[in-house]
N, C-alpha and C positions, 0 to 999 in steps of 0.2 A: 616557210615552211621548206620541202624534204625539194618540193619545184623551184623554187627559187621567189615566189612571191611573199612580198613584205606587206604589213599592214602597216596605217598614214597614225601613229598615236598623237599624230599634233591638231587634230580639232577633239576638245571635250563633251562629250554628254551627258547631261543635267539628267538626270529622273529623282522624282519629285515622288516620293513615298508619303500616303498621305494617311491619319487615322481613319477610326470608322466612330461615328459619331454618333453618341446614342441618340433613341426619338427623346423628341417634347416630353416634357409631363403630359399627359392625356387630359383630358377633357371632364369636370368632372361628374359621371355617370347618370343618364337624364332618365325617368321615369317613376313610375310608381312610387309613393312615398307611402303609403297604407297598403294594409291589403290580408286577405284572411290565408292563414296554413290553410297546404295542400292546394293550395291555386300557380302556377305561374306565372312570373308577371317579367315583363322585356324592360330592358337598358338599355343604354347604347352608350357610344363614346366616339371621339377619335384623337391620335396626334399624328403631328407629319415629326418626316426624319430628315432631319439638316443634311442628306446624303444622297436622301430621295428615291431608299434602296426601303424594300417590301416590309410590312414590317405581322408579329402576331401579338395579340392581347390577351391579357391570362384577370377576369375578374375575380377578384373576391369577395364572396358575398357577405364574412361577417360571421356566419356562422362553423368554423372551419374545412370549411370546402373551398376550394377554388373549380373555375369554370376546366383549368388548364388552360397551353398554350392554343391559342385557337387562329387560324393563320392561313397561307399566304393575305395577305389586303397589301391594296396601293398608299403609300403614301398620304395622310388629306380624305383617306375615307373614313364613311361609320361602321363600327359593326356594332349588329347588336345580338344580343346570351339572355335567356333565358332560365332562372332559377325558381325553385317551388320550395321554399322555408316549410320546414314539416314543422317547427314549435312556433309556438307564439316566443314574443317576446321583441327587443329593440336593436336594430342591427343596420350594419355602417358598409355601406359596399363602396369599394375601390377598384381601380386600374387598374396594371400596369403594362406597358410594353414595350417587348425587345428588339430589331432588326437582324434580317437577314441578308448580311454583308455580299454576301457569292448568290443565293437568289437558289438556292442549291437543295433550300427544308432542313438544313442543319442549323439551329440555333447554337451550339457549343463559341461558333464565332462571330457571334451574335455581340450588341449593347447591350444593355437593358433600362429604360429607363426608369425616374420616382416614380412611384405609387403618386395617382391621381388625386384632385380631395375628396373627402366618403360625401357623403350621400345617407344620411340618416332616412329609417325605414322606419316602420312598426308594425307587425306582424301580433294580432289583427286592426280589422278595421271596429271597431266596434258602434256598431249605428247608434243602438241606446245611448250610450256616451254621451255623441255627439248632439243625441234629441235632447237630453234631460240636460247635457247646455245649450242650447238653445230655450229649451223653458227655463233654465232661472233666469240669464243672464236679461228674458223680456221679463218676467218680475220686476227686478230688479230696477230694469228704467221705466217700469210704470208702476210701481212702490205707492203712489196716492191714489191712482187707479181701481187697485186691489186692496186699498183697508177701505175704499167709501162701495164696494162690490158688497164685500166681507160685511160693515157694518148695516146695510141695506136688507139684506140677505139675513142676518139674525133681527131685524128691527121687523123683519114677514113673523118670525114666526110671536114676536112678545106682543105683536097688537091685537 
């Protein structure tokens, strides 16, 4: 420089630049597999970020809507989100994660995971169908006894 100072370039410096790794595939959502439209149901999932970054989650509710990115959560933390389905039908819930490598809440520099495996659910839970199926299963397993009851019943009218 202009003061006569010199730099020593004889020693080298190593700079390691690492890329940002995506969070691992989130766990399959956990929660009720049947219910009724118009009632909120809660589902949970979690994921681990190999870099230890905070994670945001997005639930795909299978009805054309998502939760939007929810977070931040620490790596490995469990998230619980609720959803209300408006219509009867069968849906598949899945979730994905994105990390926030700078911890600044700006997800544009984050890396997304793949979607979790889906959790199939059915709306509505029809109690009448369940009861009817149980009754038919019982009748099928006790067919001989039912036949004897029917014969005794009709014999009592013919006597």
